[in-house]
Each structure stands twice: as C-alpha cells, then as structure tokens.
N, C-alpha and C positions, 0 to 999 in steps of 0.2 A: 649457495651450493657448498657442500662439505669440501674442505681443502684437500682431503685425501682423495675423494672422488675426482676432483679437478686435476690433481696430479696424475692419476691413472689415465684420464682422458688425454691429457697433454702428451703423456708418454706414448700412448697408443698411436696418436697422430704422428708423433716423431718417428716411431718405428715404421708406420705405413709409408711415410714420406721417404724414409731412408731406403726402403726395400722395393718401392714401386718402380716399374719400368717406365721409361719415357712414353709419352702419349703416342709418338710416332717412332716406330722402330726403323733403324737404318737397315738397308739390305746388307746381309753379311756374306753368305756363301752362295755363289751362283754356279751351279752345274750347267754350263751352257752347251755341253755336248756329252752324250752318253751313247756309245755305239758297241754293239756286240756282233762280231763276225765269226761264223762257224763254218768250217769246211769239212765235209765228210767224204772220205774216199775209201772204198772197200771196207766200210763200217768203222774206219778209224777217224775219230773226230778231233779236230784241233780248233779250239775256241779262244778268241781274243776279246777281252773286255777292255775298252778304252774310255776313261772318264776324264773330261777336261773341266777344271774348276777354277773360278776366279775369286780372289779375295777383294771385295768391293769397299772395304773399310780403309781408312787412313791410318791404320795401325795393323801390326802383324797379328795373326791368329792361327789357331790349330785347325786344320782341315782334315776331315776323315774320308776314308775310302772303305766301303763295306760292300761286299758282294757274296753271293752264295753260289757254290759250285757242286756238281754231283759228287757223292761220296766215293764213287768208283774211279774218279779221275785223279790224275797226278798233276799237280802244279809243276810247270816246267820253266816259267819265266815271270819275273816281276820287275817293273821299272818305274821309277818316278823321275819326271823331268821338270826342273825348276830353273827358270831364267836360262834356258838353253843347255843346262848341264844335267846329265842323266846319272841316276843312282840305281844300279842294278842289284837285285838280290842274287846271292851266290849260294848254291847248294853245297853243303859240306857234310862230312860224317858227323853224327850226333856228338861224339866226344869233342871234336874240334869246335863245333858250333857252341857247345856248352861252355868251353873255356872262354870264348869271346863273349858269350852271354853273361857269364859270371862276372867278368870284368865290368860289363855295363851295369849289372845289378848293383855293384858296389858304388856306382855313381847315381843309382836310382833312376835309370833312364830306359828301362826295357819292359817288355810284356809279350806274352804269347800272341800269335796272330790268328790261329785257326782253331775253331771248335765245331763240334757236331751240332747240327740244327735239324731236329725232326727225323723223319725216316730216311730221306734220300739225299740230304744236302749237308754241306759243311760251309761254315761262314769264314771268309777271309777278311780280316779287318786290320787296318793300320791308319796312321795319321802322320801329318808333318806340319811343322810351323811354316807358314807362308807369309812373306813380307807384305806390307801395305800395297794395295793396288797391283798385286802380282798374280801370276797364274801357275798352276801345277797340272801336269798330265800324269795320270796313273794308267798303267797298262799291265794286265794280268793275262797269262796264257796257261791253259790247262788242256790235257789230252786224255782221251779215253777210247777204249774199244767197245763199241756198242754190242750188247748181248741180245741174242734172239730169244724171246720168250713168247710162247703161245702164238707163233707165226708172225711176229713183228719185231722190229727194232724201235727203240725209243730214244730220241734226243731231247733231253730236258734242259731248258734254258730259263733261269730265274732272273727277273728284273725288279729291282726295288731301289731306285736312285734317291729316294727320300725327298724329292721335290719334282715339280714339273720341269721338263727340259725342252728347250727350243729345238735342239737337234738330237732327237731320240730315234735310233735306228737299230733294228735287228736284221741282219742279213745271213741267210743260211744257204749254202750251196752243197748239194748232195750229188756225188758222181759214183755210179755203180756200173761196172763193166757189163754184167749180164742184162742190164735194164731194170727199171723200177716198175714193179707190178701194181703197187698202190701207195698213196701218200695221203695222210690226214693230219690236220692241225687241230689240237685240242688244248685244254688247260684254262686257267683263270683269265688269261689275256686274250682268249679267243671267243669271249662272250659276244652277245648280239651288239652290245655297245661299241665293241671294237672290231666288229666283222669287216667294216669298210677299210680298216687300217692294215688288214692282212691281205697279201697277194701271193698266190702260188702259180708257178709256171713249170710245165713239164715238157721234156724233149728227149724221149727215148732213154738214154743213159743218165740224163741229168734232171735235177729238179731244183728250183729256187723258191725260197720262202722269204718274203720281206714283211716287216712289221714297222710301219712309220706312223705312229699315232700323233695327232696334233695335241697342243697343250690342253684344249678343252676335252678331248677324248681321254687324256691322261687323268683327268679329274672325275670323269663321269662313269667309268666302267664299274663292274660289280664290286671289286675289291679296292677301288681307288678312293682317295679322299683328297683333302687339300695338299697332302704331301706327294701326290702323284701316284704312279703305277705301283702295284704290289701284287706279284703273282708269277705264275709259270706259263711258259709256252712249251707245249709238248708236241713234238713232231714224230709221228709214227709212220713207218713205211716197211715194205718188204721188197725183195728183188725177184726177178724172173728165175725160174729153176727148170729150164728145159733139159739140162744135162744131168742125168742121174749120178754121174761120177763126181759131181760137185764143180766148184769154180776155182781154177788155179790162176793166180795173178802174180806176175813177176815185175820187179822194178829195182833197178840199180843194185843187182847182186843179191836180192832177197826175194822170197816168195811167201805167199799165204794161200792156204787151201781151205776153202769154206765148203764143208760137206754137210748137206741137209736133204737127203732123199725123202720124198713124201709118198710116192706110189708104191708103198709096201704094205703087206697085210699086218694088222696089229697083232701083237703077241699077248696071249692071255697072261694074266699076272696073278701071283699069290702075294697078297698084301696083308700085313698085320699092323694094326693100329695099337700103339701102346700109350695109354692116356693117364696122365697124372691126375689123381683125384684127391690129393692131400689137402690139408686144411687151408693152405695158402692159395688154393684155386677157388676159394669160396666166392660167391657173388657173381659178378658179371662174367668172370673168366670161365667158370664152369658152365654158365648159361650159354655163352657164345660157343664153347667147345661142343656142347650137345647139339646146338643148331647146325654148326658146320658138319659134324659127323652125320647128322640126318640127311643133309644135302649130298654129302659124298657117297653115302650108302645108296642113295637114289641114282647116282651116276655110274655105279658099277655095272659092267656088262655081265650077262648071264654066264659066260664062260670063264669069268674071273672066280678065284677062290679067296676068301678073306677070313680074318680072325680079329677078335677084339679082346684086349687085355686092359683092365684098369688097375691102378695100384696106388696105395699109400704105404703104410707099413706092412700091409698084406697084399697079396696078388689075387685078383679075381679074373677068371676066364669066362667069357661068354660061352664058348664051347672049347673042349680040349683040342679038337681037330679043326683044320681049315675046312670051311664049307663052301659049296658052290653058291653063287649069288642068285639063287632062285627067288621068286617073289615071296614064297613062304619063309625062307631063311632071312631075307631082308626085313620082313615085317617083324620077325622075332628079334632080330638084332636091333631094330629101331626101338622096340619096347625096352630092351636092355639099356640102350643109350639114354632114353628118357628118364631112367631111374638112377643114373649116375649121381651120387651125392659126394660132397667134399667132407673129408675128415682124416685125421691121422697125419703121420709123418711121411717121408719120401724114400722109398727103397728102389732107386733107379737100377742098381745092379741086378737084383732078382727079377725085376720086370723085363729088362732087355734080354736077359738070358732065357727067360721063359718064352719070349717071342722068337728067339733063335731056335729053340727046341720045337716050337710049333711049326715053323717052316721046314725044319729038318725032318719032321715026321710026315711031311707031305711032299716028297720029291716027285717032280713031274717033268718029263722031257718037253722041250719046246716052249717052256714058260719062263717068265721073268719074276723073280722073287724080290720083294721090297719090304723093309722094316721102316716104320715111321713112328718116331718117339716125340711126344708132346709133353713138355714139362715147364714149370715156371720157377724151378728152384734148384738148390743143391741137394745131393744125397744127404739125408739126415738120420737114416736108420739102416740096419743091415750093414753091408759093406759101404763105408763112407769115404774111403781113401780113393780119390779120383784116378790116381795112377793105376791102382789095382783093378778098379772097375774097367778102365780102358783095356788093360791087359786081358782081363777075363772075357770081355766082349770080342776083342780081336782074335783070341784063340778059338772062341766058339764059332764065329762067322767064317773064319779061314778064307776070307776074300771071295766067298761064294756068292754073295749078294750085298747090295748097298744098304747102309743105315743112314736115314735122313733124320736130323734132329731139329725140332722146332722149339725155340726158346720163347716162352710167353712172358713179355714184359722185360723190365730192366733189372729185376732182382735176380734173374737167372745167371748161373755161371756160364756165360757164353763162350769163354775160352775153352772150357772143358768140353762143351757140346761140339764146338768147332773141331777140336783135335780128334774127338771120338768119331765124328763123321768122316773126316779126311782119312783116318786110319782104316776106314771101312768103305772106301770108294763112294762116299756120299757127300752131302753138303749140309751146313747148318744155316738156318734162316731164323731171323728174329721176327716174332709176331708182336706187333705193338699194341699196347692196351689202349684201345679206342673203340668207337662205336662200330667200326667195320672189321673188328678182329675176326669174326666168323668168316667174312669174305676173304680176308688174308689167308686164313687156313684153307679155305676151299680153293683159292687161287694157287697156292702152292701145290695142292693135290692135282689140280688141273694140269700143271706142268709135267707131272710124272704119271699121268693117268693112262697114257697110250704109248707103251714101249714098242719100238719098231725093230730095233737091232740090239743084240747083246755081243759082248766080247769083241769089240771093234779094234782092229789093228791097222794103222796107216803106215805104209812103207814107201820110201823114196830113194831114188838112185841119183847120185851126183850132188848131194846136199849134206850139210853138217849143222851142228848147233840147233837141232830140232827142239821145238817146244814139245809138250806132252803129246804122244802119238798113239796111246792105247787108252781105251775107255770101256767101262763096264757096261754101260747102257746108252742108247740113243733114243730120245723121246720125240714123238711127233710135235712139231712146232718149235723145236730147239735147233741147235747147230753145233757141229764140231769144227773147231778152228785149229789148224796147225800151221806154224810158220818156221822158217829156217833160212840159212845162208846157202848160196850156191858156191860150192868150193872150187869148181873148175870153170873158169871163165870161157874155156874153149868148147864146153859142152853146149850143143845147140838146142837141146831140149831136156826137160826133166820128166822122168817117168814116175807115176804114182800107182800104188796098188792098195786097195782097201779090202780087207778080209773081215767078215763078220758072220754072225749067226742070225738067221731070220726064221722064226718058228721051228727051230731044231735043224734047219738046213743051212749049210755053209754057202755064203754068197761072196762073190769077188767082183770088184770094180777096177778097171784099168783105165788109165788116161795118160796123156803126155801134153806138155805145154812148151812152146818155143821160148827159150830164155831171152831172145831179143825182142819179145813182145812187150815192150815197155808201155805201161798204162799212160794214157794221155791225161796227166794230172797238171795242175797249175804249177808253174815253175817254182814258186816259193814253197811248195810242198813236195818237191821231188824226193826228199828223203823220208816220206811218210812210211814206206814199207819197212825200212830199217827201224824206224821208231816204233812201228806197230810190233815188230818182232821183239824189240827191247822191252816194250810195255808188257807184252804177254809173258815173256821170259821172267821178268821181275815179279809179276803177280804170282806165277806158278812156283818160283823159287821161295817166295815168302811163305806160301802154303806148305811147301816141302820142308822148310826149316822147322816148322812146328812139329813135324813127325820124327825128326832126327835128334841125336844127342852127340855130345863129345866132339871129336875131330870132324866127323861127317857134317854135323850141324854147322860147325865153324867154317868149313869149306863152302857150304851152300850160302851161308851168310855173307862171306867175303865176295863171292861171285855176284850175288844180288846187290851188294853195296857198290862194287866196281861199276856195274851197269847203271845204277842209280846216279852215281857221280858223273859218269861219262855223258849221260843224256840229260843231266840236271833235273831228275825227277825228285820231287819231295815225297818220300816213302817213309815207312816206319823206321828205316835205318838212317835216314838223312834229315837234315834241317836246312831251311833256307835262311841265310843271314842277310838282313836288310840293314844297311848302314845309312843313317839319315844325315843330312847336312849339318844338324845342330851338334857340334862338338862331338862328333863320332857316336851319336846316339844309335843304339843297336836294338833291333827286334828279331825274334826268332820265330819261324813258322815250322811247326811240327805237324805230321799227319796223325790225326786222332785215330784211336782204335775204335772198332765197331762198338757202339753203346757207351763210349767214354769220350770225355773231352781231353784236350791236350792240357794237362794240369801242370804247368810250369809255375813255380812259386814266384809270382810277380810282385814287384814293389809298388805298382801303381795300377789303378783301374783305368781302363780306356773307355769307360762309359761317358757318353756326352753329358749326363746329368751330374756327375761328380767325379772327383779325382782325389787320390791320396798323395799328399806331398812327400817327396823323398826325404830321407833322414834315417837316423838309427831306429831300430825297431821300437824302442820304448818312447821315442819322441815324435812319432808321426801323428799328425792330426788332420782332420778333414779340412779341405780348403773351402772357405765360404765367406761371402761378403757380410754375413750376419753373425752376430756373436752367439746366437742361440739356435737350436735346431727347431724343426717344425712339428715334432710329434711328442706325445706324452711318454714318460719313461717306461711304464710297464703296460698300461692299458691300451688295448685296441679300442678305438672309439666305440662306445656301447651302441650296438645296433639293435633294432627292434627284434624281439623274440630271441634274445641271447641271455645266457647265464654268465655273469662276470664273476669270477671266483679268484679271490686273493687271500693271502695270509700275511700277517704282520701287524703293523700299527693301525690305529683307527682310520676311518675314511677321511681323506683329505679333500676338501670341497672347494678350495680356491687357491690362488697363488699370487705372490707379488713378484714382478720382474725386478731383479736386482741390477743395478748399474755395474759396469766392469770394476769399479773401485770397491764395490761391496761384495763382489763374487767370492764365495768361499774358497779358501786355499785347498789344494789337493789333499793336504794332511787332514782337513776337516772331514773328508770322506763321506759327506752327506749333502745332498741337495736341500736347499731351504725352501719350505712352503709354509703357508699359513692356512688354517682351516676356517675360512669364512666364505659364505655364499655358495654359488654353484660351480661345478667343475667346467671350465671352458673346454671346447672341443680340441684345441691345439695349444696346450700350455707349453711354453718354451722350457728347454732344459739346457744346462750348461755342459758342454763337452770339453773336458780337460785332458791332460796327459797323465797316465797312470804311473805310480811308483810301484816298486816291487811289493807284492802282497797287499796293495791297497784293495779295499772293498768299497766300491761305489754302488749304492743301490738306493731305491726309493721304496719306502715302506708304505704300501697302500692296501686297504682291505675293503671289500664290498660284502662278501658272504664267506663265512668260515667253513667252506666245504672243499678246501683244496685237497685234491688227490695226492697225498704226500708220498714220498718215496724214501725209504730208509734201508738200513743194512742189517742183515742177519749173518750168522756164522756160515762161511763158505756159500753164501747165497746173497741174492738181492731181496730185501724185504720191502714189500709195498704196504703202505698205510692207507687204508680206505675209510674215510669218514662215512658214517651211516646216518641216514635221515632219522631225526627224532631221538638220537642217542648221543650221549656225551663221550662214550668210549668207542674209539674206532676199531675197525677190523684190520687184520694184517695177514699176509700170506707170503711164503717164500718161493723163490725160483732159483734153482741151483745154477751155479756157474758151469760152463761157459756157454752162453746162448746168444743168437741174434734174434731179437724179438720184434714182433709187430706191436708197437706201443699204443698207437692210436690211428684209427682209419675211419674215414667217412667217404666212401667211393662216390656217393651222390654229389658231394662237394669237391671231389677230386683232391682230398687232403690225406696225406700219409705221413706218419712219423714212426721210424724204426730206430732201434738202438742195439749196439753190440756191447755186451757186458765184458768186463775184463776177465782174463784167463784164470788168475789165481786170487784176485782181490775183489772186494765189493766195489760197486760203481760201474760206470760205463766208460769205455774208451772212445766210443764214437756214437753220435746221434745224427740222424739224417731226416730232413723234411723234404717232401715232394708235394707240389701244389699245381694244379691245372696243367700238368705235363711240362710246362716251361720253366717253373720255378723250382730250383734244386739247391738246398742248403745242407752242407756237411760240416759238422762241428766235431773236432777232436780235442784231445787235451793239449795239443800244440797250436792248432790253427782253426780258422773259420773260412769256409769257401762257399761263395754264393754265385749261382749262375741263372740267368734268364736270357730271353732273346736279345737283350740289349746290354746287360751289365755282366761284367766279369770281375768279381771282387775277391781278392785273397788277402786275409789279414792274420796277424798273430794275436794271441791273447795279450792283453796289456795295452791295446789301442782302443781309444774311444771312437765310435763311428755311428752315424745315423744314416740309414737309407730312407729317403723320402718315399711316401706311399706310392707303390707301383703295382697296379692291378690287384689291389687289396692286400699287398704285402708290406709290412713294416718290420724293419730290423733296427734294434737299438743295442749297441754293444758298449758295455762298460768294462772295468778292469777284470772282474771275475764273474760276469754274468752277461748273457745275451737274451733279450726279450724278442720273441718271434711272434708276429701276428700275421696269420694267413687266412683271409676270409673271416669266418665266424669262430676261428680257433685262435687262442693266444696261449703261448707256452714260454716259461722262463727256464733257461738251462744254466745251472750254476757250475762253476769250476772250483773244486775243492783241492786244497793242498794241506794235508795233515797226516800224521802217523806214518810219515815217510812215503806217502802215496799221492798220486794226482789222478783225479777222476771227475766225471761229469754226473750231475743229477738233474733230471727234468721235473718241473712242476707245472701241471696244466692250470691255466688261469681262467680260460674262457671256453665254454662249450655252447654249441647251438641248442636252443630249446627244442626245436622241432626236428632234430636229427636223431639218428640211431647209430652212434659211433660204435665201432668194435675195437678189439685190441685189449691189451693189459689195462689201459686207462679208460676203457669204455664203460666200466661199471661205476659211474659217478653218482648214481641215485639209488644205491642199494639200501635196504633196511633189514633189521633183524629184531627178534624178540628173545629174551633170556627165559628159557623154559625150565631150567633145573638149577637150583642153588646147592652146590656140593663141591667136593674137591675136584670133581670132573664135570664142570658146568656144560650145559648143552644150549646151543643157540638155534633158533628156528630161522633159517635163511631160505627164502623162496620156497616156502612150504616143505622144507626138509630139515630134520633135526641133525645138527652138526656138532660134534665134539670140539670144544675150544679150550685153549690154554691161555692163562693170563701171562703176557710176555712183556719184556722191557727192551726198548730199542732206541737208537738215535735217529732223529729226523733230519735228513740232509737236504730238505727243501729250503732250509734256512741257513744263512751263513753262520749263525750262532750255534747250530747243531744241538738243539735241546734234547733231553731225554723224554721219551714218550712211552706210555703204557697202552697196550692194545690187546684185543682178543685174537690170538693166533689160530687160524683155521686152515684146513687143507686147501690147496689151490683149486682142485677140481670142484670142490663144493661151493666156493664163492664165485668162480668164473663159469661154472656149469659146462666146462669143456676141458679136454686134456691140454697139457702144456704144448704138446706137439702141434696143436692147431694154431699156436701163436709164434711158431718158429719160422723165420724167413731165411732163404739161402744167402742173400746179400741185402744190406740195408739201403 
C-alpha cells in the first residue's frame, strides 16, 4: 500500500477516534418537573411557568431555560433558585439596565434574553451553570389582558420542554363573574393522541382545564418526537351577557367595566379597500390578496356601500363613487379584482387621500365609514416623507372615520402604519407571508364587518385615573374595556353612563355597582384588578406616546415608565436585569417590538450548539474540541440539479489535512489545498484569528458564470456574464435604493440589499430563508437569527455555523459565505478609497428554479447585430443600443478592471427599476 495513502487512513482513524462520542452517553440534564399554572379572572390572566432541572453529571454544566410566551403579555417576575438561594430578576429603566449590562459586556458575560418567534409568541431564554449533582428551579410569571375577537377570548399556552418530563402539568382556572357561556380546548396539544390527557370541568362562574400527559403520550402526539412535547394549548371561551349595560367588577379600590352589547341592529357601512399592487406585491402576495378580496366582497351586505382603489405609482379606481353591494355591482367588482396585476412603485399618500375623497363624496346618516389600506412596503414615489403623509391623511380624515392599516410581510414599515392608524382611530395589523395570508386578511375584515355602535362615550362618577373611555366604533364580537380607581372609599356604589349612536339614533345605558361587591378571587390574586388597570394603562400610554411630541410625549413616557417599574412589567421602556451566581454574570431581558427582535449587541451566543468565547473583538474564536470546522470554505455541498458558480482559481479537487504544527500562519492569508482526486463532501478548514486588513479566502472555480457586481459613477454597476459570449453585459442602478437582489419564493429564499447613500457599494445585505432564518450583514457587524440560534459578530472574527436546516455560514476576515438551501452567495467587505462597503457574488443557483430580482438573470444571452461606433445587441429578441464600458469588478478582493457592454437597465431586466425596490431589506 502506498505510504501516502496509509498516512491519510491513519489520520482519518485518529480524527474519528478523537471526535467520536462514547458508545453510551451519560444522562446530562433531567427536567424532572415542568408545570404551567394559569389563573384568569375578569379576562386578566396570570401565568406561572415552573421548571425544575437536575444536573446528573459529576461535574458542573450549563443548564438552559427556554419558554415561549404571548407577544401581548408583560413578564412580571423571574426567579432562579439554586441550593436554596434565589436570584430574582429586577425590572429597571432601560438606561439603568444598560449601564449594568455594559459593565457585564466588558467581562464577556451577557446576552439578550427575549426575541420574537413567529406570529404570536416571544421566546424567553436564559441559562445558568449548575454544580455537579445539583438542582435548579426556574420560575417565570407573565400577565396579559385577554382580548375578545369574533365573540371569544383566547388563552394561548405554549409547551416545549425539550425532553419528556415525569411531572408535566398544565393547570388553568378561569373565573368569570357573569358565568361562562362556552369553553373549548384546541391547539397542537389537543389532538386525538392527547385527548385523554385533557380534562375540563365547568361550574357556573368557574372552569378548570388540566393537561397531564404521561411520558409515552409526550412522545406520540402529532408534533411530538423523542424530545417530547412541542406545541400549543389554545383555550377559547366567552361569558354570559344578560346585562346589556355590560359587566362592572370591583375589587380592592379598582374597577373594570366590560361593555359588549350584542342585541343591536347592525349599522350599514361605507368601506373603501385601498390595495397596493406595486412590483413588490408580485407572486403569492397579490394572488392571496385577490383571493381574500373576492371572499370579502361575497360577505358584504346589500345595504353596504363599497369602493376599490388599487395603486402603484398611479391610482386606479374601480368606480369614482361608492356603490351599493348589489349582486350586479359585486360581480363587476370581482372582475376588477381578478385583473389586479403587480407593477410599478408605491404612492401611499395619493392612494389614501383618494380613498378619503371617495368616502367624503358619499355622506350618509346612520352609517359607519371605514378605510382599509393593504400595503407591503414603504412609500417610494409621490410624497415619500412619512411625516408629511401622516399629516396629509390626518387633515383629510379629520377624525370622521377610522383608517385600518394592514402591513403585508416583514419588509413593510410597520411603525409608520401603526402611527398613521392610531392617529386616525384605527389599528395596524401585520399580515404574515404564509399559506394562510388570504385567511388572515379575511379574518381581520370579519372583525370589523359588523359595526353596531359609533361615537361611544363611557362616563363614571366617583372614579379617577380612567383608561381610554371614548371609542369611534364598536363591532359585533369585540368588547370595550375601561378600568379606573375608586377615589372615595366612602362611596357605596359607582354609577356608569354609556352614550353612543346606533343607526343614527342616540342610545344611553345606565348602571350602578356596589363598591363593596368584592369579587371572590383566590387570595394570591387579590390585587388582580389593580394590576389589570396598570396593564391596560401602560398599553394605552405606550400607544399614546407614539402620537405625541416634545414635552407632552415625555410626560406620557414618564408616567408609563413609573407604572412599569411599580408593577415590575417588562415593557419597551424597561428591562429585566438577571444577576447570576457566577461572578455577577448579568443578562438583560428587553421587550421586542412588533416584527423585530431585541437586538442587543451580545458578546456570546446562547445557542446550545455553539458559543463564542469572550475576549477582545479581534481575538474571539469559536469554542470547539476540534481544530478544524465541518464545512467547505465557499461551496455548499453540490446537490442534484444545481449550478455551482464560482470565480477565481482553478477547480480544487482534493485536500490534505495539515497538523497544527504545519498550519499556515495568519499572515500567510491563504488556506492550503492540493488538487488531486475528488472533492470530499466535508473538507476541513482552519479557523484562525484575523489581523487588521487580513484577507482570508479560498479560491475555487467550477463554472465561470459568476453574476459579478461592480461600480459605476454615482451608481452600482452590475456585470452580467452572457451565455456563449466572452464579453459580459453590464447595467447601472442609481443610488440610493433598497433592492430585491435575489428571490425564489417557491424555495422561501430572499436576498435584499441597501446601497449606500452617496458612494458605490452596499451598506447592508439581508438574507431570509424559510421564515425562521434571518441574516443581516452590515459594514460593521453580522447578525444571524433562527429558532434556536442568536449570533452577533463583528467583522474580523472567524466563525463557522454548522449546517442547520440547510443553512451554512462561514465567516472569515473580509468575507462571509452564505449557503441557504440551493443558493450560495459570498459577501465581501471592501475597505479602499476611504470607503467601506459590501459586494455580493452569487455562487450557486438552482437549476430547476425561476429566481427573480436583480441577480435573477443569470442565463441571459445576446447577439451583436451591428458593428459601428454605435453597436447594437439583440437581447431577448429586441435590438438594444450598447456602449463599450470599463469598470472595476468588486466580486474579487483584487478588484480587477473589466470591460463590458453597457446597456439600459430596462432592456436587460425587461422591467422597471421600481419593480425591484423594497421598502425594507
């Protein structure tokens, strides 16, 4: 046998021996008890999650606590108990918490705790080092006021303990003074496999739901696996409503008034749908919008009047006037909807103002008017200043009717939509890009489909510190909630008066409640009414703060902060500081904003699969028992039916593993490979520490068809290789734009980029894959999020993320290689000519896909049809004037000069640049 081959075999055996796990794994972490207890009184829910965990090893180890809670909830307590000693989280003002956090960062000991997960949940995550054969108890409390929608309240409880648990229990107790009219248990954890584990008990004002699955049941349910339960328990219910004046409940000096009359005639409505049809709505978004509109039109009552407006950079009206929802008009409107096509940019200002004019042209007594805007992006044409748009809309509507804004997807400027809605007595709702987006749209419409009252005013005698007590509209199936303090303890009763308009007629409701009528609640929740009032007050103050400026805004902010601190609520104004027993290790829990995660620059990842060791930014390396990583440097492993595209050196077909003594020094700047034999699927790479301006990269090439990216004057210039031609095409895109660079919705892959304002290059590039993988790259940092990992890095750190759900990330000093499914992209960081900027280069396309975006035209061809000073190229059966241009290619670190045929953007892409602009990347 050849000695070289023998050495390779022996080395492989050594590596396998060194990295293999023992045959029999020791038990590590034992979650021996996981209990969730939720108490609901007058719709106010207090939920306590308690997890008891044992370290079964003879050595200390880190133990994690991860739970998901509703986005609408406020965390109010967190405690860790170790060896009889408790460590409580303390809620502080963000500035104070930040100072403590910054001190911990300098020691490399902290990380954010909370992030948004999906549509309705946030994840709370922390860990602690537990001594050998010791135990820890985690306890988290959160509070929320349940909202009535479509005639029911929903209590959502998520359970995912990550292993089967001997003592697993969910206990829910609901107490409602007027009585419970119906109760239903749904969700992933209520499937047939677990039906026997759920028990419900009803007794007039009370209901109990228990869920006690055995270990076997925890493994065998629909969404269960060897790691145990994974899913939600959704408890829906409603209360009896025999009193049309509503329900008044008093407890310990506070009251709540739940007002939801149902035996009222419906009010005819005037509704205008304003639909974004710009280029960013292409594909499934516009298809689902059409489908939802067709269903909504079918649900209109004949005495309703409606209008349709579609917009891109132009405004198109179905009809100039609102029309009655007759069968003939609805059929005509449905034909209009079926022909809505996506193209152009986004003029939100003109579209909404046209909707206001349409309603104002159709005044009718005894009706309710509603504007519903659906958009997926920022304003990109016409009036694009969001402050001026909000001012224009506010002046036009004059508080006469509400504006509801539906934001489609995560690219939308949701803060803008939220503020514009609140300024006009409406609400904003996010529509998630998913297979049920059409049902989400229809579901929102159903909530506002049946107005029963307008101009509602609720007045009280003998109370103070009221929450909001005037409302523009009340819809069937919803509920108006007002809470306050009883100022005079000697007052024996509280009087209430509700004044509203029903079909043009004034209606009045009167009621009184005895103040000594204390609700029979559990002793440990006697202060629930006060906390309900505080919760509702803080929520409404946070909304109000958005609408104010200057001293008024500061006063509202201070009041909201004072209440948040008093009741220990984790809100957007506060943070929970958790001090661990290990040398004062500190973690901070922030409340994420809707559609965003709590992005606090962490010095360590809290992922189970990997950690970044603390140290100075340029010296941090990945902690690993192996000297080499598990993935190739650039290439995603070649899958069947894929084009692998690279530029650079010749194809490298094999490698030699170097021992540590022969590993190249950082100054060598190049990984060493040899070109013999076949490429192994997982060649190891060396991950070292970068020095300033080091360039570590691996030159590999399979096919010379890289969609290069280069710079032109005051623009970004794209170099596009053409099939069968040695001279590439190129085209310019003027600064400053946020662009859809590459998209394949069938594979759930999206890459967007934000160009710099005055210089060529990109300041930010973002990747989104399968809804759960989000990667944001800037000239300063790299941030990656998925369901399990939370990684924040600075350029200059070498890092490799092992394959997770088809995602590979390999970061070297000046480049990050991103593989997501069938796509692979390299993003280079350039520092020259006094500037810092990013350039992407697509390395891998799927053969059977039809990607769109600036990089979607990777298989274009042309013919030269005229040889002269003004040459003409034939591109896609069209004659195009071309210019012989000279530009630098920034897809390579060496930045070579490249000659190309410069052609107009519209001719090579066959679309307007506005079709490629996104509001947010």
